[in-house]
C-alpha positions as CSV (number, residue, x, y, z in Angstrom):
1,M,0.1,-0.4,0.4
2,T,1.7,3.4,-1.2
3,V,1.6,5.8,2.0
4,K,-0.4,8.2,2.2
5,R,-0.3,12.0,3.2
6,L,0.2,12.4,6.7
7,I,0.4,16.8,7.2
8,H,-0.5,18.5,4.7
9,P,1.9,21.1,3.1
10,D,0.0,23.8,4.5
11,A,1.0,23.0,8.1
12,L,5.1,23.1,7.0
13,A,4.4,27.6,6.6
14,D,5.7,28.4,9.9
15,I,8.9,25.2,10.3
16,S,11.8,27.1,9.4
17,L,14.9,25.2,9.6
18,S,18.3,27.3,10.9
19,H,21.4,27.5,9.3
20,E,23.0,24.4,11.3
21,E,19.8,22.3,11.0
22,V,20.5,21.9,7.2
23,Q,24.1,21.1,7.8
24,R,22.9,18.8,10.6
25,Y,20.3,17.0,7.7
26,S,22.3,17.4,4.9
27,R,22.3,14.4,3.0
28,H,18.6,13.9,3.7
29,L,17.5,17.7,2.0
30,I,20.2,15.9,-1.5
31,M,17.9,13.3,-1.5
32,P,14.2,14.4,-3.6
33,E,12.5,12.0,-1.5
34,V,13.5,14.3,1.5
35,G,13.9,17.6,1.1
36,M,13.5,20.8,2.5
37,T,9.8,19.4,2.2
38,G,10.2,16.7,3.3
39,Q,12.1,17.7,6.2
40,K,10.6,20.2,7.9
41,K,7.5,16.7,8.3
42,L,9.6,15.2,10.4
43,K,10.1,19.2,12.2
44,A,6.5,19.1,12.2
45,S,5.9,15.7,12.9
46,S,5.0,13.9,16.0
47,V,5.6,10.4,17.9
48,L,5.2,8.5,21.2
49,L,7.2,5.4,21.6
50,I,5.8,3.4,23.9
51,G,8.5,1.6,25.5
52,A,12.3,3.0,26.4
53,G,14.3,-0.5,26.1
54,G,15.2,-2.9,23.5
55,L,12.9,-1.8,20.7
56,G,12.6,1.8,22.2
57,S,16.8,2.5,22.2
58,P,17.2,2.6,18.2
59,L,13.5,3.5,18.1
60,A,14.4,7.0,20.4
61,M,18.2,7.5,19.2
62,Y,17.1,7.3,14.9
63,L,14.2,9.7,14.9
64,A,15.8,11.9,17.1
65,A,18.7,11.8,14.9
66,A,16.7,12.4,11.6
67,G,14.9,15.4,13.0
68,I,11.2,14.2,14.8
69,G,9.9,17.9,16.2
70,R,8.4,15.8,19.1
71,I,9.0,12.7,20.0
72,G,7.3,10.7,23.5
73,L,8.2,8.3,25.4
74,V,6.3,6.0,27.6
75,D,8.2,4.1,30.8
76,Y,8.7,3.6,34.5
77,D,11.2,1.7,34.1
78,V,14.8,1.3,35.4
79,V,18.2,0.8,34.2
80,D,19.5,-2.8,34.7
81,Y,22.2,-4.4,34.7
82,T,20.0,-7.3,32.2
83,N,19.2,-4.2,29.8
84,L,22.4,-4.1,28.7
85,Q,23.7,-6.6,26.7
86,R,20.2,-4.6,24.2
87,Q,19.0,-1.4,25.0
88,I,22.1,0.2,23.8
89,I,19.8,3.6,24.9
90,H,21.5,3.6,28.3
91,G,25.5,2.9,29.3
92,T,26.7,1.0,32.8
93,K,26.1,4.6,34.3
94,D,22.7,4.5,33.8
95,V,21.9,1.3,36.3
96,G,19.6,2.7,39.0
97,R,18.8,6.0,37.0
98,L,15.1,6.3,35.6
99,K,14.9,5.1,31.7
100,L,13.5,7.7,30.9
101,Q,15.8,10.2,32.3
102,S,19.0,8.3,30.3
103,A,17.1,8.2,27.1
104,K,16.0,11.9,27.2
105,E,19.7,12.5,27.5
106,T,21.1,10.3,25.4
107,M,18.4,11.6,22.2
108,L,19.7,15.2,23.5
109,D,22.9,14.9,22.9
110,I,22.3,13.4,19.5
111,N,20.3,16.0,18.9
112,P,19.2,19.4,20.9
113,H,16.5,20.4,18.4
114,V,14.1,17.7,19.0
115,Q,11.7,18.3,21.8
116,V,11.4,15.0,24.5
117,D,8.0,14.3,25.9
118,T,8.7,12.0,28.8
119,Y,5.9,10.1,30.7
120,E,7.0,8.0,33.7
121,V,3.7,5.9,34.2
122,P,2.5,2.9,32.6
123,L,0.7,2.7,30.1
124,T,-3.6,2.3,31.6
125,S,-6.6,1.9,30.1
126,A,-7.4,5.6,32.2
127,N,-4.7,7.0,31.1
128,A,-3.4,6.1,27.4
129,L,-6.6,8.0,24.9
130,E,-5.3,11.0,26.7
131,I,-1.2,10.4,26.2
132,L,-1.5,9.0,22.6
133,A,-4.4,11.7,21.8
134,P,-1.4,14.4,20.8
135,Y,1.1,12.8,18.4
136,D,0.8,11.7,14.6
137,V,2.1,8.0,14.8
138,I,2.0,5.7,17.9
139,I,5.1,3.3,17.7
140,D,5.4,-0.2,20.0
141,G,7.8,-1.3,21.4
142,T,6.1,-2.9,24.3
143,D,7.3,-6.3,25.4
144,N,4.2,-7.5,27.3
145,F,0.4,-8.6,25.3
146,P,-1.8,-6.3,28.3
147,T,0.4,-3.0,26.7
148,R,0.2,-4.1,22.8
149,Y,-3.5,-5.0,22.7
150,L,-4.2,-1.4,24.8
151,T,-2.2,0.6,22.8
152,N,-3.7,-1.1,19.6
153,D,-7.4,-0.7,20.8
154,A,-6.6,2.9,22.0
155,C,-5.0,3.5,18.2
156,V,-8.6,2.5,16.2
157,L,-10.5,5.0,18.5
158,L,-7.9,8.0,18.6
159,G,-7.6,7.0,14.3
160,K,-3.9,7.0,14.8
161,P,-1.6,4.5,12.7
162,N,0.7,1.7,14.8
163,V,4.2,1.1,13.6
164,Y,4.2,-2.5,15.7
165,G,7.3,-4.4,16.3
166,S,8.0,-7.4,18.4
167,I,10.9,-9.6,19.0
168,F,11.5,-12.7,21.0
169,R,15.2,-14.7,20.7
170,F,15.9,-14.3,16.5
171,E,12.6,-13.4,15.2
172,G,11.2,-10.5,15.0
173,Q,8.1,-8.7,13.3
174,L,7.2,-6.3,12.1
175,S,4.0,-4.2,10.9
176,I,1.6,-0.8,10.6
177,F,-1.6,-1.5,11.8
178,H,-4.1,1.7,11.0
179,A,-7.6,0.9,11.4
180,A,-8.6,3.4,8.8
181,E,-6.5,2.1,5.3
182,G,-5.9,-2.0,6.8
183,P,-6.1,-4.6,9.6
184,C,-5.6,-3.5,12.9
185,Y,-3.8,-5.7,15.4
186,R,-6.8,-7.8,17.0
187,C,-7.8,-8.7,13.3
188,L,-4.5,-10.4,13.5
189,F,-4.7,-12.3,17.0
190,P,-8.2,-11.1,18.0
191,E,-7.7,-12.8,21.6
192,P,-3.9,-12.7,23.4
193,P,-2.9,-16.1,24.4
194,P,-4.0,-17.5,27.2
195,P,-1.1,-16.9,30.3
196,G,1.9,-18.7,30.3
197,L,1.3,-20.5,26.7
198,V,4.1,-17.9,25.8
199,P,7.5,-16.7,27.5
200,S,8.5,-13.8,27.3
201,C,11.9,-12.5,26.3
202,A,12.5,-13.1,29.7
203,E,11.6,-15.9,30.5
204,G,13.1,-17.3,26.8
205,G,16.0,-14.9,26.0
206,V,16.5,-12.3,22.9
207,L,19.8,-12.1,20.8
208,G,21.1,-8.8,22.1
209,I,20.8,-6.9,18.5
210,L,17.7,-8.2,16.8
211,P,15.7,-5.1,18.3
212,G,18.1,-3.2,17.4
213,T,17.5,-4.1,13.3
214,V,13.5,-4.6,14.3
215,G,13.7,-1.4,15.9
216,A,15.3,0.0,12.8
217,M,13.1,-0.8,10.4
218,Q,10.2,0.7,12.4
219,A,12.2,4.0,13.0
220,T,12.2,3.8,8.6
221,E,8.0,2.8,8.7
222,A,7.3,5.9,10.6
223,I,10.3,8.0,8.4
224,K,8.4,7.0,5.4
225,Y,4.7,7.1,6.6
226,I,5.6,11.2,8.2
227,L,7.0,11.7,4.3
228,G,5.0,10.0,2.4
229,I,6.4,7.6,0.3
230,G,8.2,4.5,-0.5
231,E,5.6,1.8,0.4
232,S,3.6,1.3,4.1
233,M,3.7,-1.8,6.2
234,V,0.0,-1.4,5.8
235,G,-1.8,-4.9,5.5
236,R,1.6,-6.5,5.0
237,L,3.2,-8.6,8.6
238,L,7.5,-8.9,8.3
239,L,8.8,-11.9,9.7
240,Y,12.7,-11.8,10.6
241,D,14.3,-14.7,11.8
242,A,18.2,-13.7,12.1
243,L,19.8,-17.4,12.9
244,N,19.0,-18.2,8.9
245,M,18.8,-14.3,7.8
246,E,15.5,-14.7,6.2
247,F,12.6,-12.5,6.1
248,T,9.2,-13.6,4.8
249,E,5.9,-11.5,4.1
250,V,2.3,-12.2,5.2
251,R,-0.1,-10.0,3.5
252,L,-3.0,-9.5,6.0
253,Q,-6.5,-8.9,5.9
254,K,-8.9,-6.4,7.8
255,N,-11.7,-9.2,9.9
256,P,-14.7,-8.2,8.7
257,N,-15.5,-9.2,13.0
258,C,-12.5,-7.6,14.2
259,P,-13.9,-6.4,17.8
260,V,-12.0,-3.2,17.6
261,C,-12.1,-2.1,14.3
262,S,-15.0,-3.9,12.1
263,D,-17.7,-1.9,11.2
264,N,-19.6,-3.2,14.3
265,P,-18.0,-3.4,17.4
266,T,-17.7,-5.6,19.7
267,L,-15.1,-3.2,22.6
268,T,-16.9,1.0,22.3
269,E,-13.6,0.9,25.5
270,L,-11.2,0.6,26.6
271,I,-11.2,-2.5,29.0
272,D,-8.8,-3.6,32.1
273,Y,-6.4,-4.7,30.3
274,E,-4.3,-6.5,32.8
275,Q,-7.0,-8.6,33.8
276,F,-8.2,-9.9,29.8
277,C,-5.0,-11.0,29.2
278,G,-4.6,-12.3,33.0
279,V,-0.8,-11.1,33.1
280,P,1.0,-8.3,35.0
281,A,1.4,-6.0,31.6
282,H,4.2,-3.6,34.4
283,D,6.7,-5.5,36.6
284,H,9.5,-3.3,38.1
285,S,10.2,-6.8,40.7
286,L,12.3,-9.1,40.3
287,Y,10.1,-11.9,41.7
288,L,6.4,-12.9,40.3
289,T,4.1,-12.6,43.3
290,A,0.5,-15.2,44.2
291,E,-1.3,-12.0,43.9
292,E,-0.2,-12.3,39.5
293,G,-1.9,-15.6,38.2
294,E,-3.9,-18.4,40.7
295,A,-2.2,-18.2,44.1
296,V,0.2,-21.4,44.4
297,P,1.5,-22.1,47.7
298,Q,4.7,-19.6,48.1
299,I,8.1,-19.8,50.4
300,A,10.4,-17.2,50.2
301,P,14.0,-17.8,50.0
302,L,14.8,-17.1,53.8
303,E,12.8,-19.0,55.4
304,L,13.3,-21.8,53.2
305,K,17.1,-21.6,54.2
306,R,15.6,-21.4,57.5
307,R,14.1,-25.0,56.9
308,L,17.1,-26.5,55.3
309,D,19.5,-25.6,57.8
310,A,17.2,-27.4,60.7
311,G,17.7,-30.7,58.8
312,E,13.8,-30.4,57.5
313,E,13.3,-33.1,54.7
314,L,13.1,-30.6,51.5
315,F,13.3,-31.6,47.9
316,I,14.5,-29.2,45.5
317,L,12.7,-29.1,41.7
318,D,14.4,-27.3,39.3
319,V,12.2,-26.8,36.3
320,R,14.3,-24.7,33.9
321,E,16.5,-25.4,31.6
322,P,20.2,-27.0,31.3
323,H,22.0,-24.0,30.0
324,E,19.7,-21.9,32.9
325,W,21.3,-24.4,35.5
326,E,24.7,-23.5,33.7
327,I,24.6,-19.7,34.8
328,S,23.9,-20.8,38.4
329,N,22.1,-23.9,40.9
330,L,21.2,-24.9,43.5
331,N,23.2,-28.2,42.7
332,H,24.9,-28.2,47.0
333,L,21.9,-27.9,48.3
334,G,20.5,-31.3,46.4
335,A,18.2,-29.8,43.8
336,K,17.4,-31.8,40.3
337,L,17.4,-30.8,37.4
338,I,13.9,-31.4,35.8
339,P,12.9,-28.5,32.8
340,M,9.4,-27.7,32.4
341,G,8.6,-29.3,29.6
342,D,9.2,-32.8,31.6
343,V,8.3,-32.7,34.2
344,V,5.2,-34.1,33.9
345,A,6.2,-37.3,31.9
346,R,9.1,-37.8,35.1
347,M,6.3,-37.0,37.5
348,N,7.4,-41.0,38.4
349,E,11.6,-39.3,40.0
350,L,8.7,-37.5,42.8
351,D,7.8,-38.4,46.0
352,T,4.3,-37.3,47.3
353,A,4.8,-37.4,50.7
354,V,7.8,-35.5,50.9
355,T,7.8,-32.3,51.2
356,L,8.2,-30.7,47.4
357,I,10.4,-27.3,46.4
358,V,9.0,-26.2,43.1
359,Q,11.9,-23.2,41.6
360,C,13.1,-21.7,38.2
361,R,14.0,-18.4,37.5
362,T,11.9,-15.7,38.9
363,G,9.0,-17.9,39.8
364,A,6.6,-18.0,37.4
365,R,7.2,-21.7,35.1
366,S,7.9,-22.7,38.9
367,A,4.0,-21.3,39.3
368,D,2.5,-22.9,36.5
369,I,4.3,-26.8,37.2
370,I,2.9,-26.3,40.4
371,R,-0.6,-26.2,39.4
372,E,-0.6,-29.1,37.2
373,L,1.1,-31.1,39.8
374,Q,-1.4,-30.3,42.6
375,K,-4.0,-31.7,39.7
376,H,-1.3,-35.0,40.0
377,G,-2.3,-35.4,43.5
378,F,1.4,-33.6,45.1
379,K,-0.3,-31.6,48.0
380,K,3.4,-30.4,49.8
381,A,4.2,-28.8,46.5
382,L,5.7,-25.6,47.6
383,N,6.6,-22.2,44.5
384,L,10.2,-20.6,46.2
385,D,9.2,-17.1,45.6
386,G,11.2,-15.1,42.8
387,G,13.4,-18.1,42.2
388,I,17.1,-18.4,42.4
389,N,17.5,-15.4,41.2
390,R,15.5,-14.1,44.7
391,W,18.1,-16.7,46.5
392,A,21.0,-15.1,44.7
393,S,20.1,-11.9,46.0
394,E,18.8,-12.1,49.8
395,V,20.2,-15.2,50.8
396,D,23.7,-16.8,48.6
397,P,24.8,-13.8,46.9
398,S,27.6,-16.2,45.1
399,L,25.3,-16.7,43.0
400,P,25.3,-14.4,39.4
401,I,21.9,-13.0,38.7
402,Y,20.4,-13.6,35.5
């Protein structure tokens, strides 16, 4: 689909470029597809980035460098060491700082001519429409289903284009969802997957360079859309396989029964997305608590240490993957590794009469396994709250946190 005109030429009458800006953007200005008119369009435009993490990093830096006049950032997380492998807008010196502070500082260092507005809040059903409304283009750099569906539905209700990107392990996706011109995200995925079916990047990992590739493509699509040039990704989904360096394009059609963008939508206002998706959209903590899903019996690391020191008979079951066991493990405490996908088939190796401590990285997968074991008569299973990362933080700092 050919990109449509977003900014009318009449809106550029009061836009001018200083001599310094002309020099800064000279490689744009000598391209006939951009030129002075196009650069003024970029300066007159506004883009909102949902997330200042993996995808948000290249997006924010490239959009600032390109001269987007106003860039909004929505995030309320802080920089963590685990972010630095891929979130290149932040540095080691920024660990512990708000991502918004670090990102804004980097963007203005790249280009002091842009306006950067920050929103240090989680995007919710209560504030999404207000935050998104002033911006021309919305870019989805989220990593969870509640915020992804919220962003899509808010864009549909406001008539905004939603530049979508997602990443996981070695794979990425890219599209523009704009209900006025084509399908929205719900046309492709009407409902989110059941909780726990699709692991997050925190659980499954992501190749550090992958968000750079996908984020740069999102920035490209946003700039093309603003300039009104090229072929738009509306109605097209690009699948990227970094491991094999393959790109596959899938054509998308508008769903006539889409719950949000069809002629007769069943969803006409934003809903409680965390309840809808069954998983939390915003997780500041390192650990999973019982309130974040169907409650399972929990044990805190310090309580587990006390009971082990008292000589109680406890069996520690580690349900992570073998490559995670190599990073850190409780082998010295007698822990047994049975990966999550093998537990049901190997239940004969477990004793229902012994108190079972189930453990993973942060407590999410182990909670799911306990729910499954409960169906098979394991009544004495406890979830290690916060997993081995919390154990390392509170009990044994000799173990790395990952």
